[in-house]
N, C-alpha and C positions, 0 to 999 in steps of 0.2 A: 751875686758879685763874683767876678773871676779873679782868683788869687794866683799869681805866678809862682810864688815860692813859699807856700805854707809848709808847716811841718806837722805830720800826722803820725799817730802811734796807736797801737792796740796792745792791751794786755789781756791774758786769758788764764783761768785757773786750769792747771793740768790735771786730768783725771777726775774732773768734777762729778761725773756720773757715778763713779765708784765711791767717792766721798759722800755724795748725797744718799746713796743706797746704804752706806754704813752708819749713818747718823739718823737720829730722830729729826723730823722736819724742823722743829724749833731750833735744835742745835745747828743744823745746816744753815739756816737763815741767819742765825746769830753770827756764825763765822763769816758768811758771805757779806752780810751788812757791814761788819767791821772792816773787811777788806775794801769794800766800796767806799766807806767813810775815809779810810786811810788814803785811797787813791784820790779822792776829791780834795782832801786837805793838802796832800803833797802837790797836786797840780796847782793849787792856789799859791803855794809858796814859791813856785818857779814860774809864775806868770803864764801858766798853761791853762787850758779850759777843758773841762769834761764835756765832750760833745753828747755822749749818750752812754747809758748802761744797758747792756744786752745780755741778760742772764748773768753768767759769771764772767763776762767780758766787758771791758771798758774801752771806749774810743776817745782819744785825746787830740787836741789840736792847739797849735800856736800860730796864729795868723794875725795880720796887721789890723783887720777890721775890729778885733776885740781888744786892742790895746787901750790902756787907760789914756784918755785924751789929755790928761793933766801931766803926763810924763814929759820930762824936759827934752829928751832926744828919741829919735826913732830907733827901734830895735832892728839890727841888721839881720839878713837871712842866716848868716853863720852863727850869730848869737842865738837865734831861735833854735837852731840845731843843738847848740850847747845847753840851752835851757831845758829842752825836751830830754836830752840824754841824762842830764843831772836829775831831772824829775823821775825818770824811769829807774835810775840807779838808786835814788833815795827811796822809791817805793819798795824795791827789793829789800833794802836794809830795814825799812819799817816792818815789812812782813816777817823778817827774821826776828825782830824784837817781839812781835806779836806771838810767834810760835814759842819763843823762849819764856813767855810770861812777863816780859819787861816793858810792854807798851802801855803808855798812859791811858789809852782808850779802853783797856781791858785790865783794870787794876785788880779784879778778882781772879785773874789768870784762868778764865773759863776756856779759852781756846787752847792754851797749853795743857789743861786737864783733858780736853777732848782728844788731843793728839796722843797723850800718854795712855789714856784709858781705852780709846777706841781703835788705836793702831792706824790712824790716818796721818796724812801730812798735807800741808798747804804749800803748793808749788805753782809758780806762774812762769809764763814765757811772754816775751814782748817783741814787737816788730815796729820799725820806724822808717819813714821815708819823707823826703822833701820834694816838692814839685807843685805843678798847677792843679787847681781844683775849683769847682763851682761851689759857692756857699750861699745857702738861702733856705727858705721854708719848704718843707716837704711833708706831704700827708694830705688828709682830707680837710675841707674847710672847718670841720668841727675840732680837729686835733692836728695842728701843724707843729712841727719841730724844725728848728734851724740846724741844718747839718751840712756836711761837706761830701761831695761826690767827685770822683775823678781817678785818673791813673795812679797818682801818688797815694791816694787813700786805698785803692785796691792792692797796690804793692805792699804797703804797710800791713794790710790784713793778711796777705799771702805769706809774708815773712814771719809773722807771728804764728800762723796756723801750721807752718812747716818747720817750726823751730824746735829748739831743745829747751828743756825746763831750766828755770833760773838763769836765763840768758836773754840779752837784748840783741836782736838781729837787725842788721842794717845793710844797705847796699855799699858797694865799694866807693861810690861817689861820696857818700856821707863819711865813710872811713877816711878818705883822703882829706876831708875837711877837719876831721877830728884829730888826725895825726899831727897837725900843727897847733892844736889847742893844748890846754893844760892837761897833763896826765894826773889822775888821782887814783886813790886806792880802788875805785870802782871800775877802772878801765878794763879789768879782766872780765867783767860781765859782758862786754860787747863782742859779738861774733859777726864778722862781715860775711854777707851772703851776696853772690852775684847771680843775676838772672841768666840761666843757661840758654843759649840759642838753640841747642839741639833738642827737638821734641818738646820745647817749652818747659823743661824741667829746671828746678832749682839746683844749683851746684855750689859747693863750698869753695 
């Protein structure tokens, strides 16, 4: 299916190789699994979908074909941008609670103890874009997954991979949409990035 205005986002753990090397395998997977569980629960709260987990990275989407058919009205493209933005901001806040030992998924404060005793930190960065994509099954006949491919997906991935820790990176097109939306305490997380024409480099 060709989607003209889906919203796509990636999050990634910053410095995961150093964190992995500094922890016992069981402790690393404990922390990573909790982060993934938080990302999935947060996505569900904001009507977004986890497309795939890729190591320490998560791919999200908010597209019309996965909308609840029972919902009374159709979600607009701008509303999809707001939902994804709120989802990403909420994810960062949930991770902060996890690190502080205040998250309900980690009542034993295991991650907070690892951070204190092992000298590690859990930090993420995110990238988001809206635009056309193809959505469908990809893979061998024995193992197919439904995923999205296209320019908007690639841009979201590049924004994330070239971004700063603890920030959400978006294009100026999305920033213009968000400027007329409600401003919340999470707005400071968002950093606008424009695709540089010269040498194909990203520029702030």
